[in-house]
C-alpha positions in Angstrom: 196.5 75.5 121.5 194.1 77.8 119.5 196.8 78.5 116.9 197.8 74.9 116.5 194.2 74.0 115.8 194.2 76.3 112.8 197.5 75.0 111.6 196.1 71.4 111.7 193.2 72.6 109.6 195.5 74.3 107.1 198.0 71.5 106.8 196.2 69.4 104.1 195.8 72.5 101.9 199.5 73.4 102.4 200.6 69.9 101.5 198.3 69.7 98.4 198.6 73.1 96.9 201.7 74.9 98.4 204.2 72.0 98.6 205.0 72.1 102.3 203.8 70.5 105.5 203.7 73.1 108.4 203.2 70.2 110.9 206.8 69.3 110.3 208.2 72.7 111.2 210.4 72.5 114.3 208.5 75.3 116.0 205.2 73.6 115.5 206.6 70.3 116.9 208.0 72.2 119.9 204.6 73.9 120.4 202.8 70.5 120.4 205.3 69.0 122.7 204.9 72.0 125.1 201.2 71.4 125.4 201.8 67.8 126.1 204.5 68.5 128.7 202.5 71.0 130.7 199.5 68.7 130.7 198.3 68.1 134.3 197.3 64.7 135.6 193.6 64.1 136.4 193.8 60.3 136.7 193.2 58.4 134.5 193.5 61.2 131.9 195.7 64.3 131.4 194.2 67.7 130.9 195.2 71.1 129.7 197.0 73.1 132.4 194.4 75.7 133.4 196.7 78.7 133.5 195.6 81.8 131.6 192.8 81.8 129.1 192.4 78.1 128.7 188.6 78.0 128.1 187.6 74.6 129.6 185.3 72.1 128.0 182.0 71.1 129.5 183.7 68.9 132.1 186.7 71.0 132.9 190.1 71.6 131.2 190.2 69.8 127.9 191.8 66.3 127.7 195.3 66.2 126.2 196.3 63.0 124.5 199.8 61.9 125.5 201.4 58.5 124.9 201.9 56.6 128.2 205.6 56.0 127.4 206.1 59.8 126.9 204.4 60.5 130.2 206.6 58.0 132.1 209.7 59.7 130.7 208.7 63.1 132.1 211.2 64.6 134.6 211.3 68.0 136.3 212.4 70.4 133.6 212.6 74.1 132.6 210.5 75.2 129.7 212.3 78.5 128.7 210.1 81.5 128.7 207.4 79.7 130.7 209.0 78.4 133.8 209.4 74.9 135.4 207.3 71.8 135.6 208.1 69.7 138.7 207.4 66.0 138.3 207.7 62.8 140.2 206.2 59.3 139.6 204.6 60.5 136.2 201.9 58.3 134.7 201.0 56.7 138.0 198.2 57.3 140.5 200.9 58.7 142.8 202.1 61.4 140.4 203.2 64.7 141.9 202.9 67.7 139.5 203.5 71.4 140.0 203.8 74.0 137.3 205.7 77.1 138.3 205.0 80.2 136.1 208.4 81.8 136.2 209.2 82.9 132.7 208.5 86.3 131.1 206.3 85.2 128.1 202.9 86.7 129.0 200.5 85.9 126.2 197.0 85.5 127.6 198.3 84.7 131.1 196.6 86.2 134.1 198.1 87.7 137.3 200.1 84.5 137.8 203.7 85.6 137.9 205.5 83.1 140.2 202.3 81.3 140.9 201.9 77.5 140.9 199.3 74.9 140.0 199.7 71.7 142.1 198.5 68.1 141.7 199.1 65.4 144.3 198.4 61.7 143.8 197.5 62.5 140.1 194.6 64.9 141.0 194.4 68.7 140.9 194.7 70.0 144.5 196.0 73.7 144.8 194.7 75.1 141.6 194.6 77.8 139.1 190.9 78.2 138.5 189.7 77.0 135.1 187.2 79.7 134.6 188.3 82.0 131.7 186.3 83.9 130.6 183.3 83.0 132.7 184.5 84.9 134.7 188.2 85.7 134.1 190.3 85.6 137.3 193.0 88.1 136.4 193.7 89.2 140.0 197.0 88.1 141.5 195.4 87.2 144.8 193.2 84.6 142.9 196.4 82.7 142.1 198.7 80.7 144.3 201.3 83.4 145.0 202.0 86.4 147.2 200.0 89.5 146.3 200.7 93.1 147.5 198.4 95.8 148.6 197.9 99.1 150.5 195.2 100.6 152.7 193.8 102.6 149.8 194.3 99.7 147.3 193.1 96.7 149.4 193.2 94.5 146.3 196.0 95.2 143.7 198.2 93.7 141.1 201.9 94.5 140.8 202.1 92.9 137.3 205.6 92.8 135.9 207.6 90.2 133.9 209.0 87.3 135.9 212.2 85.4 135.3 213.7 82.1 136.3 217.0 83.0 138.1 218.1 79.5 139.3 217.2 75.9 138.5 218.8 72.7 139.7 217.6 69.1 140.0 218.7 65.8 141.6 217.2 62.4 142.3 215.9 63.5 145.6 215.4 67.3 145.5 214.6 69.9 142.8 214.8 73.6 143.3 213.7 76.6 141.2 213.9 80.4 142.0 211.9 83.1 140.2 211.7 86.8 140.6 209.5 89.7 139.5 209.7 93.4 140.0 207.3 96.3 139.5 207.3 100.1 139.9 203.6 100.3 140.8 200.5 98.6 142.1 197.3 98.6 140.1 193.9 98.5 141.6 191.7 95.4 140.9 188.4 94.1 142.2 188.1 91.7 145.1 186.4 88.9 143.0 186.4 87.9 139.4 185.8 89.2 136.9 188.5 91.8 137.2 188.4 95.2 135.5 189.6 94.2 132.1 191.5 97.4 131.3 194.7 99.1 132.4 193.6 102.6 133.1 192.5 102.0 136.7 194.0 103.6 139.8 197.7 103.0 140.3 200.2 103.6 143.1 203.7 104.4 141.8 206.8 103.4 143.8 210.1 105.4 143.9 212.0 102.2 143.4 210.7 98.7 142.3 208.9 96.3 144.6 210.8 93.0 144.3 209.2 89.6 144.9 211.3 86.4 144.9 210.0 82.8 145.2 212.1 79.7 145.9 210.4 76.3 145.5 212.0 73.3 147.0 210.5 69.9 145.9 211.3 67.0 148.2 210.7 63.6 146.7 209.7 61.7 149.8 208.1 58.6 151.1 205.3 58.2 151.9 204.6 61.6 150.3 206.3 64.2 148.2 206.1 67.7 149.5 207.1 71.3 148.8 208.9 73.9 151.0 208.4 77.4 149.6 210.3 80.6 150.5 208.7 83.9 149.5 210.7 87.1 150.0 209.9 90.7 149.2 211.5 94.1 149.4 209.5 97.4 148.9 210.4 101.1 149.0 207.6 101.7 151.5 205.5 99.6 153.9 203.1 97.3 152.1 200.8 94.4 153.0 202.0 91.1 151.6 199.4 88.3 151.4 200.3 84.6 150.7 197.3 83.1 148.8 196.4 79.5 148.4 193.3 78.1 146.6 192.6 74.4 147.3 189.9 72.0 146.1 188.7 71.1 149.6 185.4 71.1 151.5 186.7 73.2 154.5 189.6 75.4 155.6 190.5 75.8 159.3 193.4 77.5 161.0 195.2 75.6 163.8 198.0 77.9 164.9 200.7 77.9 162.2 198.8 75.2 160.3 196.1 75.9 157.7 194.2 72.6 157.2 192.2 72.0 154.1 190.0 69.0 155.2 192.0 65.8 154.9 193.5 66.9 151.5 196.2 69.4 152.2 198.0 71.0 155.1 199.8 74.4 154.7 202.2 75.1 157.5 203.4 78.7 157.9 206.9 78.1 159.4 207.9 81.8 159.2 206.7 84.3 160.3 205.3 83.2 163.6 202.6 85.9 163.5 200.3 86.7 160.6 196.7 87.6 159.9 194.6 84.8 158.6 191.4 85.1 156.4 189.5 82.4 154.6 188.7 83.1 151.0 186.1 80.6 149.5 185.2 81.0 145.9 183.4 79.0 143.2 182.3 79.3 139.6 180.1 77.3 137.2 182.3 77.2 134.1 183.5 73.9 132.7 181.5 71.7 134.9 182.0 74.0 137.9 184.8 74.3 140.5 184.7 75.1 144.2 187.8 76.1 146.2 188.7 77.1 149.8 191.2 79.9 149.9 193.6 81.0 152.6 195.0 84.5 152.9 198.1 85.0 155.2 199.1 88.6 155.6 202.0 90.6 157.0 203.1 94.2 156.8 206.5 95.7 156.2 209.0 97.1 153.8 210.6 93.6 153.6 209.8 90.2 154.9 209.4 86.5 154.0 207.1 83.6 154.2 208.5 80.1 154.6 205.7 77.6 154.1 205.3 73.8 153.8 202.8 72.3 151.4 202.0 68.7 152.3 199.2 66.4 151.0 197.2 65.1 154.0 198.8 65.5 157.4 202.6 66.3 157.6 205.1 64.9 160.1 206.4 67.3 162.8 207.7 70.6 161.5 210.1 73.0 163.3 212.1 76.1 162.5 215.7 76.9 163.7 217.3 80.3 163.0 221.1 80.6 162.4 221.9 84.2 161.9 220.6 85.1 158.5 219.8 81.5 157.7 216.6 79.6 158.4 216.5 75.8 158.9 213.2 74.0 158.5 212.9 70.4 159.8 210.2 68.2 158.4 210.5 64.8 160.0 214.1 63.7 159.4 214.6 66.2 156.5 216.2 69.5 157.0 216.0 72.4 154.5 218.3 75.4 155.1 217.8 78.8 153.4 220.4 81.5 153.2 221.5 84.1 150.6 218.5 86.3 151.4 217.1 88.8 148.9 218.8 92.2 148.9 222.0 91.0 150.7 225.5 90.5 149.3 226.9 87.0 149.9 230.2 85.4 149.1 230.1 83.1 146.0 230.1 79.9 148.1 227.3 80.9 150.4 224.5 78.2 150.2 221.2 79.5 149.0 219.4 76.1 149.6 220.7 73.0 151.3 218.9 69.8 152.1 219.8 67.0 154.4 218.2 63.6 155.0 219.2 62.6 158.5 223.0 63.1 158.5 223.3 62.9 154.7 223.5 66.1 152.6 221.5 65.4 149.5 221.3 68.8 147.8 223.0 72.2 147.6 222.3 75.3 145.5 225.0 78.0 146.0 224.4 81.8 145.9 226.6 82.0 142.7 224.1 79.7 141.0 221.4 82.4 141.3 221.7 84.6 138.3 219.6 87.7 137.5 220.9 87.6 133.9 220.1 84.0 133.3 218.8 83.4 129.8 215.0 83.1 129.6 215.2 81.2 126.3 215.3 82.1 122.6 211.6 82.2 122.2 209.2 84.9 121.0 207.6 87.5 123.3 203.9 88.1 122.8 202.6 91.2 124.7 198.9 91.9 124.1 198.1 95.6 124.7 194.5 95.5 125.8 193.3 93.8 129.0 196.6 92.2 130.0 198.5 95.2 131.5 201.8 93.9 132.8 203.5 97.2 132.5 206.6 98.3 130.6 208.9 95.6 129.2 212.0 95.7 131.5 215.4 96.5 130.3 216.8 93.1 131.2 214.3 91.4 128.9 214.8 93.9 126.1 218.6 93.1 126.3 217.9 89.4 126.0 215.4 89.5 123.2 216.4 92.5 121.1 218.1 91.7 117.8 218.9 95.3 116.7 221.7 97.4 118.2 220.7 98.7 121.7 220.9 102.4 122.7 224.0 103.3 124.7 222.0 103.6 127.9 221.0 99.9 127.8 224.3 98.3 126.9 
């Protein structure tokens, strides 16, 4: 957005004196379309998605002008290098929107690998905070994702470069799977601002910590909802904390349910036992913002969270285990997860299946999950100071390098 502003200022000079119009370049048009596409609903306007260093205006994230006809044509789609925008009923007061940061382009992003920003009924609900830089929330636990930590590093970032490894849509269900790995944890502060530098205490791992997130979007009536599977594997015992930040007046635990007033219910379907801690936070930037946070923590070398994200109060929810598979029932809908992280599976093994009553409406197979999936033919911007995501991984170098690769990387 910042760069495009300069190009718009330069365009008249370029046309008059240099004989070309930069605003007609395909890359410029794609960049402008990208900003319109990731715009979040805040009925009746659309605003900039507040991920990364978005620098809000006096009343929050800046308004993005998008023609109503373009908005109505939005569908769930991948934006290569960035991730996925989930969409249903766009341009209406019932719009559901979720941006899933699951691409390796870092830029001025924060600790938001595999995190989401969620709007229900055309209003922001589970949010990325719109506070940069006052203060800058670079901690992974300040985003809607799982964060990892150790007794001597109670608040830490794994950093790393995430990738989208599966994506499939249908009229009733959309699914995306992302993954990120890291060979260390890096100490951060509990609250923003974070320490804006990379030379703070780190804990190295012998082999990478792997975090995988599967987002299942169920387009339902009366409400759309999300079922999310978070899996992790580590070379040693770690604490894994599921974090959620919601614009709500209160947060209360009721068994497996975390209730955010009358606005949102989080149901922890699996595991049955977890530590819960509220995490309220507010800031005064861009008109101010106040959220209630929930921290759900487990310990282990591996594990998973399966959670339901439902606006308001959900129908009955239950879990049924079938060997390595987990079946989540939400009202009449059944969502089945198999093909677990770190296990070998025959090609036809279902990774995600969804039924409505007796009717199967969606299937994603294990062979449709691809760690070598292309992350797009787009640039890679890696700022050196203050955004310490670690070494660029070999898989990303192989995809983006244009010169011959060393033998060890072929």
